[in-house]
C-alpha positions as CSV (number, residue, x, y, z in Angstrom):
1,X,124.1,106.9,87.4
2,X,127.2,108.8,87.1
3,X,129.6,106.0,88.1
4,X,127.9,103.0,86.6
5,X,126.6,102.5,82.8
6,X,123.2,101.2,84.1
7,X,122.2,101.4,80.4
8,X,124.8,99.0,79.0
9,X,122.4,96.2,79.0
10,X,119.0,94.9,79.5
11,X,119.9,93.3,82.8
12,X,121.8,96.2,84.0
13,X,118.5,98.3,83.6
14,X,116.3,95.8,85.3
15,X,118.6,95.4,88.1
16,X,119.9,98.9,88.8
17,X,117.1,101.0,87.8
18,X,113.6,99.1,87.6
19,X,113.8,97.0,90.4
20,X,115.1,99.4,93.1
21,X,112.1,101.9,92.1
22,X,109.5,99.1,91.8
23,X,110.6,97.7,95.3
24,X,110.5,101.1,97.0
25,X,106.7,101.2,96.1
26,X,106.1,97.6,96.8
27,X,107.3,97.9,100.2
28,X,104.1,99.8,101.5
29,X,102.2,96.8,100.2
30,X,104.5,93.8,101.1
31,X,102.0,92.7,103.9
32,X,99.3,91.8,101.4
33,X,101.4,91.3,98.2
34,X,104.3,89.2,96.8
35,X,106.8,90.6,94.4
36,X,108.1,88.0,92.0
37,X,111.1,88.0,89.9
38,X,111.1,86.6,86.2
39,X,108.3,84.1,87.5
40,X,106.7,82.2,84.6
41,X,103.0,82.9,84.1
42,X,101.4,79.9,82.1
43,X,97.6,79.7,81.3
44,X,98.1,76.9,78.6
45,X,100.5,76.1,75.9
46,X,100.0,79.1,73.7
47,X,99.3,81.9,76.4
48,X,102.0,82.2,78.6
49,X,105.1,84.4,79.3
50,X,107.7,85.6,81.9
51,X,107.4,89.1,83.1
52,X,110.5,90.6,84.4
53,X,108.3,91.4,87.5
54,X,104.9,90.2,88.8
55,X,103.0,91.5,91.6
56,X,100.5,88.9,92.9
57,X,98.5,88.4,96.1
58,X,100.1,86.2,98.7
59,X,99.1,82.5,98.4
60,X,97.5,80.6,101.3
61,X,99.9,77.7,100.1
62,X,103.0,79.6,101.1
63,X,105.7,81.7,99.5
64,X,106.5,79.3,97.0
65,X,103.3,79.6,95.1
66,X,102.1,82.7,93.3
67,X,98.7,83.9,94.3
68,X,96.3,86.2,92.0
69,X,98.4,88.1,89.6
70,X,97.8,91.8,89.6
71,X,100.6,93.7,87.8
72,X,103.0,92.6,85.3
73,X,106.2,94.5,84.6
74,X,108.1,93.9,81.4
75,X,111.4,95.8,80.6
76,X,111.2,97.2,76.9
77,X,114.1,95.2,75.2
78,X,116.1,97.4,73.0
79,X,113.8,100.3,74.1
80,X,111.0,98.8,72.0
81,X,107.7,99.6,73.8
82,X,105.8,98.3,71.0
83,X,107.0,94.9,71.5
84,X,107.2,95.3,75.3
85,X,103.4,96.1,75.1
86,X,102.9,92.9,73.3
87,X,104.6,90.7,75.5
88,X,102.9,92.4,78.5
89,X,99.5,92.3,77.0
90,X,99.9,88.6,76.6
91,X,100.9,88.1,80.0
92,X,97.9,90.3,81.3
93,X,95.5,88.1,79.2
94,X,97.1,85.2,80.8
95,X,96.8,86.6,84.2
96,X,93.0,87.5,83.6
97,X,92.4,83.9,82.4
98,X,94.3,82.3,85.5
99,X,92.4,84.7,88.0
100,X,89.0,83.5,86.0
101,X,87.6,87.1,86.6
102,X,87.7,89.0,83.3
103,X,85.9,92.0,84.8
104,X,88.8,92.4,87.6
105,X,91.4,94.6,86.2
106,X,94.8,93.6,85.8
107,X,97.9,96.1,85.2
108,X,100.7,96.4,83.1
109,X,103.8,98.4,83.0
110,X,106.4,98.6,80.4
111,X,109.7,100.3,81.1
112,X,113.2,100.9,79.6
113,X,114.5,102.1,82.7
114,X,114.1,105.6,82.0
115,X,110.8,105.9,80.6
116,X,107.7,104.0,82.2
117,X,104.4,103.5,80.6
118,X,101.1,102.1,82.4
119,X,98.1,100.2,81.0
120,X,95.1,97.9,82.3
121,X,93.1,95.1,81.0
122,X,89.4,94.9,82.0
123,X,87.3,92.3,80.1
124,X,88.5,92.8,76.3
125,X,89.3,96.2,76.8
126,X,93.0,97.2,77.0
127,X,93.7,101.0,77.9
128,X,97.2,102.3,77.9
129,X,97.7,105.5,79.7
130,X,98.8,108.4,77.2
131,X,101.4,109.8,79.8
132,X,104.8,108.4,79.7
133,X,106.6,109.1,83.1
134,X,110.4,109.3,83.5
135,X,113.1,108.8,86.2
136,X,113.9,112.6,85.7
137,X,111.0,113.2,87.9
138,X,111.0,110.4,90.4
139,X,108.2,111.8,92.9
140,X,105.8,111.7,89.9
141,X,107.1,108.3,88.7
142,X,106.7,107.0,92.4
143,X,103.1,108.3,92.5
144,X,102.4,106.7,89.3
145,X,103.5,103.3,90.3
146,X,101.9,103.7,93.6
147,X,98.4,104.5,91.7
148,X,98.7,101.3,90.0
149,X,99.3,99.6,93.3
150,X,96.4,101.1,95.0
151,X,94.1,100.5,91.9
152,X,95.0,96.7,92.0
153,X,94.4,96.8,95.7
154,X,90.8,98.4,95.6
155,X,89.9,96.3,92.3
156,X,89.9,92.9,94.1
């Protein structure tokens, strides 16, 4: 971060900060889950979206087919977390409907690269974690992301 302006654009935040952090946690779950980048999630004409990152079960149909969506990560465009959560929640609802299991939680993460927020959707109830995590304390941030992965793996 000292030599590259990683906050100059949304794309640079996604590629230089968000993805490397997410990928590091994902590695421990790679045997069971697939990590998708900007993969559209579509339930119907009105309920769809494209999360920046999507974690899903591996499909029996191969690597080109998304399995059960579990975790959506959305980059907070222009650091607007309210808008980011609006997008993320729409994608969580679409995932819940695709999964056809409203009682099984789906998880959301919204980040601007520096700050990370977490939430989950179960049935009609959305819960957002009050704590915002920061890249200033990477061990705690990694622990929070890992907790989401663990929760998603035990919820199935």
